[in-house]
GUGUZA-64915 format. One line per field, with one value per residue (C-alpha): residue number from 1; residue in one letter; chain; z, y, x. Coordinates in pm, 1 decimal, padded with zeros to 6 digits. Each point is the difference from the previous one (the first is absolute). Example, Ala and Ser with C-alpha at 12.3 -4.5 7.8 and 13.67 -1.06 7.14 Angstrom:
n = 1  2
res = A  S
chain = A  A
c3 = 00780.0  -00066.0
c2 = -00450.0  00344.0
c1 = 01230.0  00137.0
This chain:
n = 1  2  3  4  5  6  7  8  9  10  11  12  13  14  15  16  17  18  19  20  21  22  23  24  25  26  27  28  29  30  31  32  33  34  35  36  37  38  39  40  41  42  43  44  45  46  47  48  49  50  51  52  53  54  55  56  57  58  59  60  61  62  63  64  65  66  67  68  69  70  71  72  73  74  75  76  77  78  79  80  81  82  83  84  85  86  87  88  89  90  91  92  93  94  95  96  97  98  99  100  101  102  103  104  105  106  107  108  109  110  111  112  113  114  115  116  117  118  119  120  121  122  123  124  125  126  127  128  129  130  131  132  133  134  135  136  137  138  139  140  141  142  143  144  145  146  147  148  149  150  151  152  153  154  155  156  157  158  159  160  161  162  163  164  165  166  167  168  169  170  171  172  173  174  175  176  177  178  179  180  181  182  183  184  185  186  187  188  189  190  191  192  193  194  195  196  197  198  199  200  201  202  203  204  205  206  207  208  209  210  211  212  213  214  215  216  217  218  219  220  221  222  223  224  225  226  227  228  229  230  231  232  233  234  235  236  237  238  239  240  241  242  243  244  245  246  247  248  249  250  251  252  253  254  255  256  257  258  259  260  261  262  263  264  265  266  267  268  269  270  271  272  273  274  275  276  277  278  279  280  281  282  283  284  285  286  287  288  289  290  291  292  293  294  295  296  297  298  299  300  301  302  303  304  305  306  307  308  309  310  311  312  313  314  315  316  317  318  319  320  321  322  323  324  325  326  327  328  329  330  331  332  333  334  335  336  337  338  339  340  341  342  343  344  345  346  347  348  349  350  351  352  353  354  355  356  357  358  359
res = M  N  E  L  N  I  G  E  T  I  L  K  L  R  K  E  R  K  L  T  Q  E  E  L  A  L  M  I  G  I  S  A  G  A  V  S  K  W  E  N  G  N  S  M  P  D  I  S  I  L  A  P  L  A  R  A  L  N  T  S  I  D  T  L  L  S  F  H  K  E  L  S  E  E  E  V  N  N  I  K  S  K  L  T  K  L  F  L  N  E  G  Y  A  A  G  E  K  E  C  K  R  Y  L  S  E  Y  P  N  S  I  C  L  K  V  E  V  A  S  L  L  N  T  Y  L  M  M  S  E  D  D  S  E  E  F  I  K  A  K  R  Q  E  A  L  D  L  F  K  K  V  A  E  S  K  D  P  K  Y  M  Q  I  A  V  F  F  I  A  H  I  N  M  I  L  G  N  Y  E  E  S  E  R  A  L  N  E  L  P  K  S  L  D  P  V  T  L  Y  P  V  I  L  E  K  Q  G  K  K  E  E  I  Q  K  F  C  S  N  K  L  L  N  Y  L  N  N  S  I  L  M  L  I  I  M  A  K  T  S  K  K  E  K  D  Y  E  K  A  M  L  Y  L  D  A  C  H  K  I  Q  N  I  F  H  I  G  L  G  S  A  A  Y  K  Y  V  E  L  Y  I  E  I  G  D  K  E  A  A  A  K  W  F  K  T  Y  I  E  E  V  I  S  M  G  Y  D  Y  S  S  N  P  Y  F  N  K  V  E  L  E  I  K  P  E  E  Q  K  I  I  R  K  K  M  L  K  S  I  I  D  N  E  E  F  K  I  L  T  G  I  K  E  Y  D  M  A  I  K  E  I  E  K  A  I  L  S  S  F  Q
chain = A  A  A  A  A  A  A  A  A  A  A  A  A  A  A  A  A  A  A  A  A  A  A  A  A  A  A  A  A  A  A  A  A  A  A  A  A  A  A  A  A  A  A  A  A  A  A  A  A  A  A  A  A  A  A  A  A  A  A  A  A  A  A  A  A  A  A  A  A  A  A  A  A  A  A  A  A  A  A  A  A  A  A  A  A  A  A  A  A  A  A  A  A  A  A  A  A  A  A  A  A  A  A  A  A  A  A  A  A  A  A  A  A  A  A  A  A  A  A  A  A  A  A  A  A  A  A  A  A  A  A  A  A  A  A  A  A  A  A  A  A  A  A  A  A  A  A  A  A  A  A  A  A  A  A  A  A  A  A  A  A  A  A  A  A  A  A  A  A  A  A  A  A  A  A  A  A  A  A  A  A  A  A  A  A  A  A  A  A  A  A  A  A  A  A  A  A  A  A  A  A  A  A  A  A  A  A  A  A  A  A  A  A  A  A  A  A  A  A  A  A  A  A  A  A  A  A  A  A  A  A  A  A  A  A  A  A  A  A  A  A  A  A  A  A  A  A  A  A  A  A  A  A  A  A  A  A  A  A  A  A  A  A  A  A  A  A  A  A  A  A  A  A  A  A  A  A  A  A  A  A  A  A  A  A  A  A  A  A  A  A  A  A  A  A  A  A  A  A  A  A  A  A  A  A  A  A  A  A  A  A  A  A  A  A  A  A  A  A  A  A  A  A  A  A  A  A  A  A  A  A  A  A  A  A  A  A  A  A  A  A  A  A  A  A  A  A  A  A  A  A  A  A  A  A  A  A  A  A
c3 = 01164.3  -00280.0  00096.2  -00312.8  00203.7  00309.1  -00131.7  -00225.5  00309.0  00226.2  -00303.9  00032.2  00346.6  00021.1  -00255.3  00194.9  00327.5  -00223.1  00135.4  -00156.6  -00019.9  00240.5  00263.5  -00005.9  00016.8  00336.0  00153.1  -00003.7  00017.6  -00282.5  -00352.1  -00247.5  -00257.4  00151.9  -00020.2  -00380.6  -00014.3  00121.6  -00250.1  -00278.6  00056.7  00044.8  00372.9  00256.7  00379.5  00238.5  00224.2  00304.1  -00183.1  -00084.7  00295.2  00027.4  -00369.6  00027.7  00237.3  -00139.7  -00290.2  00158.8  -00106.4  00125.9  -00061.2  -00196.1  -00253.5  -00034.2  -00119.8  -00173.2  -00329.7  -00095.0  -00194.1  00135.2  -00146.2  -00099.8  00051.3  -00365.8  00036.8  00315.5  -00166.7  -00315.1  00256.7  00223.2  -00340.0  -00101.7  00371.1  00014.0  -00352.5  00194.1  00311.3  -00222.3  -00280.6  00173.5  00359.5  00320.7  00034.1  -00313.9  00067.9  00328.9  -00136.9  -00246.7  00282.5  00205.5  -00318.1  -00075.5  00368.6  00004.1  -00321.0  00142.0  00400.5  00008.1  -00203.6  00282.4  -00271.3  -00124.7  00364.2  00019.8  -00327.7  00095.8  00341.3  -00145.3  -00265.9  00279.9  00192.1  -00274.0  -00185.2  00267.8  -00121.0  -00299.9  00232.5  -00118.9  00409.8  00201.1  00318.7  00306.2  00084.2  -00358.9  -00012.5  00321.8  -00091.8  -00307.0  00143.7  00243.5  -00281.1  -00188.5  00385.7  00035.4  -00356.4  00096.0  00344.2  -00217.4  -00179.6  00302.9  00139.7  -00294.2  00115.9  -00407.6  00009.5  -00307.6  00126.0  00390.9  00021.1  -00229.8  00179.1  00368.2  -00190.3  -00068.6  00316.3  00150.3  -00240.2  00018.6  00367.3  -00001.9  -00182.4  00191.2  00329.6  00106.0  00115.1  00205.0  -00236.6  -00267.7  00218.8  00064.1  -00344.1  -00062.6  00233.4  -00164.6  -00316.4  00012.3  00183.0  -00207.9  -00252.2  -00314.7  -00285.5  -00239.5  -00003.2  -00141.1  -00300.6  -00189.3  00084.9  -00151.5  -00297.3  -00076.8  00028.4  -00260.6  -00231.7  00030.4  -00097.9  -00066.3  00294.1  00205.6  -00128.3  00070.1  00330.8  00152.0  -00148.1  00144.8  00355.7  -00025.3  -00073.5  00339.6  00202.6  -00118.3  00041.9  00372.6  00078.2  -00116.2  00209.3  00292.9  -00038.5  -00023.3  00302.4  00186.8  -00097.9  00079.1  00358.6  00048.7  -00156.4  00295.7  00242.3  -00126.2  -00105.2  -00352.0  -00060.0  00014.4  -00193.8  -00281.3  00032.7  -00059.0  -00313.3  -00164.1  -00017.4  -00117.2  -00262.6  -00099.4  -00059.4  -00203.9  -00211.8  -00058.3  -00095.8  -00171.9  00238.6  00275.8  -00171.9  00182.8  00386.7  00167.9  -00160.7  00104.6  00383.8  -00035.0  -00100.5  00317.3  00213.3  -00113.5  00030.8  00358.3  00065.5  -00147.2  -00264.6  -00291.1  -00261.1  00009.7  00033.5  -00318.6  -00180.8  00108.3  -00106.6  -00365.3  00027.2  00085.6  -00281.4  -00233.0  00125.2  -00050.2  -00342.5  -00125.5  00143.9  -00276.6  00008.1  -00015.1  00034.1  -00367.6  -00008.1  00380.2  -00078.3  00348.1  -00031.2  -00381.8  00112.1  00238.3  -00114.7  00132.7  00081.1  -00117.7  -00347.5  -00119.4  -00109.4  00325.4  00189.8  -00197.1  00140.6  00385.2  -00064.3  -00126.4  00278.9  00256.1  -00157.6  00018.0  00392.6  00035.3  -00115.9  00238.4  00270.8  00276.3  00200.3  -00277.9  -00083.6  00276.4  -00263.3  -00248.1  -00132.7  00085.2  -00381.9  -00015.4  00136.0  -00268.6  -00252.0  00089.5  00005.7  -00336.4  -00113.2  00147.3  -00188.9  -00350.8  00063.9  00109.9  -00374.6  -00207.0  00094.7  00210.3  -00269.7
c2 = 04227.4  -00171.0  00040.1  -00192.4  -00300.2  00049.3  00037.5  -00329.4  -00169.4  00117.9  -00083.3  -00371.4  -00044.2  00134.3  -00260.8  -00260.4  00053.5  00015.2  00359.3  00266.2  00395.2  00067.2  -00265.4  00057.6  00378.4  -00066.2  -00241.7  00305.3  00289.2  00151.9  00073.3  -00274.6  00291.4  00026.0  -00367.9  00034.4  00278.1  -00172.9  -00346.3  00245.0  00175.6  00341.5  00012.5  -00221.8  -00057.0  00254.8  -00146.4  -00031.3  -00243.8  -00221.1  -00223.9  -00046.5  -00037.8  -00285.1  -00182.5  00018.5  -00150.4  -00246.5  00100.3  00195.5  00378.9  -00112.9  -00231.5  00313.6  00245.5  -00278.8  00093.5  -00340.8  -00204.9  -00313.9  -00340.4  -00270.4  -00362.9  -00053.0  00295.6  -00159.1  -00323.0  00148.5  00232.4  -00349.9  -00165.4  00270.2  00032.8  -00406.3  -00009.5  00294.8  -00180.4  -00320.3  00187.7  00266.9  -00112.8  00066.2  00393.2  00091.2  -00159.2  00203.9  00302.7  -00050.6  -00119.2  00333.7  00236.2  -00203.7  00061.1  00354.1  00059.2  -00184.4  -00001.8  -00093.9  -00290.4  -00262.2  -00269.2  00140.0  00019.9  -00439.3  -00079.2  00226.3  -00138.5  -00383.2  00086.9  00149.2  -00283.8  -00254.0  00099.2  00041.8  -00290.8  00195.4  00248.8  00030.8  00097.5  -00298.7  00112.0  -00085.9  00403.1  00063.2  -00277.0  00072.6  00389.3  -00116.8  -00215.1  00265.9  00213.8  -00277.3  -00008.2  00377.3  00002.3  -00285.7  00151.8  00313.5  -00224.8  -00134.9  00335.1  00116.1  -00273.8  -00073.2  -00323.9  -00096.1  -00033.5  -00002.4  -00391.2  -00006.7  00286.3  -00171.6  -00310.7  00147.5  00201.8  -00325.1  -00183.3  00294.1  00012.4  -00340.1  00009.7  00285.2  -00181.9  00217.3  -00299.4  00174.1  00254.6  -00292.5  -00187.0  00315.9  00063.4  -00360.7  00022.2  00345.2  -00292.0  -00125.5  -00344.8  -00054.5  -00335.5  00018.8  00006.6  -00122.4  -00351.5  00185.2  00162.4  -00334.9  -00092.1  00336.3  -00012.1  -00338.4  00077.4  00265.6  -00232.0  00176.8  -00277.9  00199.1  00258.3  -00369.0  -00114.3  00342.6  00086.9  -00401.9  00018.8  00284.2  -00087.3  -00342.6  00149.0  00244.1  -00249.6  -00241.3  00260.5  00052.1  -00326.0  -00037.5  00296.1  -00145.2  -00320.6  00188.2  00193.5  -00322.8  -00134.5  00292.0  -00009.7  -00377.8  00072.8  00255.2  -00227.6  -00259.7  -00262.2  -00055.9  -00300.0  00194.0  00302.0  -00265.2  -00103.7  00305.8  00070.4  -00299.7  00081.4  00345.2  -00127.7  -00260.2  00271.2  00203.6  -00279.3  -00112.8  00372.0  00109.5  00297.9  00169.4  00087.2  -00301.4  00144.5  -00351.7  -00105.6  00312.3  -00057.2  -00359.7  00142.5  00225.7  -00303.8  -00246.7  00258.4  00094.3  -00400.2  -00015.2  -00221.4  00173.9  -00287.3  00027.3  00346.2  00023.2  -00234.8  00235.1  00289.4  -00173.6  -00050.8  00343.3  00129.2  -00227.5  00089.0  00371.9  -00008.3  -00206.4  00177.7  00222.9  00368.0  -00027.9  -00255.2  -00050.6  -00347.6  -00092.6  -00209.8  00100.0  00384.8  00094.9  00217.2  00197.0  00320.5  00156.6  00374.1  -00033.3  -00117.1  -00279.1  00221.2  00176.2  -00317.2  -00087.2  00296.1  -00062.4  -00385.9  00090.5  00232.9  -00275.3  -00261.5  00220.4  00052.9  -00354.9  -00018.4  00258.1  -00161.8  -00065.1  -00269.1  -00197.1  00037.0  -00284.3  -00263.0  00093.4  -00330.6  -00180.4  -00121.7  00072.5  00353.7  00038.5  -00125.6  00210.0  00323.1  -00061.8  -00033.3  00353.6  00096.9  -00120.6  00108.9  00353.0  00009.2  -00161.1  -00021.6  00342.8  00192.8
c1 = -01734.2  -00148.7  -00372.7  -00090.5  00142.9  -00136.6  -00370.4  00040.7  00105.4  -00277.9  -00243.7  00122.2  00055.7  -00358.3  -00149.4  00197.0  -00159.8  -00315.5  -00101.1  -00193.6  00144.4  -00248.5  00059.0  00376.8  -00055.3  -00234.3  00287.1  00235.6  -00247.9  00039.4  -00246.7  -00050.0  00103.5  00334.1  00043.9  -00099.6  00281.7  00256.7  -00053.0  -00035.9  00356.6  -00186.0  00139.3  00169.0  -00107.2  00170.9  00264.2  -00235.0  -00226.7  00284.4  00010.5  -00388.6  -00054.4  00295.3  -00217.4  -00322.0  00191.6  00184.6  00319.5  00303.1  00110.0  00290.9  -00210.7  -00237.8  00245.5  00229.4  00059.8  00154.9  -00242.1  -00213.6  00214.8  -00247.0  00108.1  00124.8  00186.6  00167.9  00045.4  00193.7  00215.4  00038.1  00129.7  00243.2  00135.1  00066.9  00185.8  00212.9  00059.6  00127.1  00158.3  00157.0  00045.4  -00151.2  00106.5  -00157.1  -00296.6  -00021.9  00079.4  -00305.8  -00227.4  00068.2  -00068.3  -00332.6  -00108.6  00134.5  -00206.4  -00321.4  00004.8  -00357.8  -00024.6  -00075.6  00033.0  00363.0  00092.6  -00097.8  00194.4  00303.1  00059.8  -00076.8  00308.1  00236.9  -00059.1  00048.2  00263.7  00251.8  00162.2  00114.2  00184.5  00354.7  00029.9  -00074.3  00112.2  -00249.5  -00029.1  -00110.8  -00244.3  -00158.1  -00031.7  -00161.3  -00263.4  -00069.1  -00095.6  -00198.8  -00196.8  -00057.6  -00158.4  -00200.5  -00088.2  -00116.3  -00234.0  -00163.6  -00042.5  -00214.4  -00236.2  -00100.4  -00207.6  00144.9  00369.2  -00006.0  00049.3  00273.5  00171.9  -00056.4  00149.3  00304.3  00024.5  00035.9  00246.6  00224.9  -00005.1  00030.5  00324.7  00130.9  -00024.6  -00299.7  -00231.4  -00233.2  -00060.2  -00034.2  -00245.2  -00172.2  -00083.7  -00116.7  -00214.9  -00182.6  -00099.8  -00353.1  -00016.8  -00325.2  -00044.3  00230.0  -00288.0  00240.7  -00173.5  -00333.8  00141.3  00063.4  -00341.6  -00153.8  00226.8  -00109.2  -00388.1  00079.8  00140.1  00338.4  00237.8  00315.7  -00039.0  -00038.3  00327.7  00176.8  -00139.9  00041.7  00382.0  00110.7  -00157.0  00154.5  00331.6  -00036.7  -00097.7  00291.4  00260.2  -00166.6  00025.4  00381.0  00024.9  -00142.1  00179.5  00322.2  -00050.5  -00091.4  00344.2  00190.3  -00150.9  00054.2  00367.4  00042.4  -00102.9  00255.3  -00315.3  00171.1  -00232.8  -00288.9  00166.4  00045.1  -00342.0  -00149.0  00270.8  -00114.6  -00332.5  00088.4  00222.0  -00257.8  -00267.7  00260.5  00097.4  -00396.6  -00074.4  00281.3  00067.0  00167.2  00356.1  00180.9  -00071.9  -00021.5  00299.6  00203.5  -00108.4  00096.3  00377.9  -00024.2  -00125.7  00262.4  00302.4  -00131.3  00021.1  00327.1  -00113.3  00210.9  -00100.5  -00365.5  00019.8  00180.8  -00272.1  -00276.4  00176.1  00071.5  -00409.9  -00059.4  00218.8  -00206.2  -00313.2  00082.4  00138.1  -00238.0  -00316.3  -00171.8  -00051.8  -00401.6  -00251.9  -00092.2  00140.8  -00124.8  -00319.5  -00114.0  00026.4  -00008.5  -00256.2  00218.9  00145.5  00308.9  00043.0  00377.7  00010.5  00250.4  00292.5  -00001.8  -00007.5  00312.4  00172.5  -00094.5  00097.6  00327.4  00060.5  -00114.4  00215.6  00342.3  -00105.7  -00003.2  00361.6  00104.3  -00188.1  00288.0  -00210.6  -00021.3  00360.3  00070.9  -00073.2  00297.5  00190.4  -00335.9  -00096.3  -00364.1  00073.2  00255.9  -00235.0  -00276.6  00247.3  00087.9  -00369.9  -00066.7  00300.7  -00139.4  -00337.2  00090.7  00218.0  -00261.1  -00389.3  00039.7  00177.3
């Protein structure tokens, strides 16, 4: 064992708990001199002391004895950036392998677990294996990581972990588990409306614009999601008129704010195919493709959201968009529209976009 590392860990955790050597010694029934020797690397705690020592320092025995250095948020962000590029440029398998290597190297980093779980879940679209079994297994792995984060009770990451536990369980069809997780989230008033007022009082104009732009985008995306779910529910009930009402509102929001990547138009295609109106479906398909191709890779030219910075940079967005367009060509559901002028034109536009602007 590396005694110096254990001593450094004890010292770091003791200071985080704002304990003196005497207070820590009293909590576990030893002398302050013994604590001093541990922290100086002159001796190490007896194995029988490890459990009460870990409890006193509000940590685990694994963390206490770990030889792995703690990662700062900046270091985790750098790792995340490397992993993102790996997923996008070399594929899911390569990204997943490196994720597991980092987790093995830094098993106690809660922040790393959060980011790796997010990456494993997000970049499933880049996987060469798109079988239902594979996708389900990988989502379960991401879910297990988020559960470990939640079990850590780290207040900084608890809410985001619980949110993703609910989200992934919903995707997997575990609705009771999803609802149970959602019920763990605080139901208190959202303080978000206070922040702009506070920033304004402090004269922080740049921060106000950035904060409000981000929140507006979040709320609009949530509104779009609600409208699409309402339209989907109405479609299932064969209430097509109401489904169109919701999709129309959704499409107007997307057009006004230049967001959404054509999701409302996409849902219109599905709706008209179900109704049996192929001509209308083909027209909406063409609209959908035009919206996807014309959408920027960031918000720099969007007057509402030019302060919003995306985690995935434009060059990386291009890779995702290219894969998305290829998947549209291969979509069997839409091939029923083959032969209709608007559909065939849209397919040619996709092929042209893949060969030119996406190179």
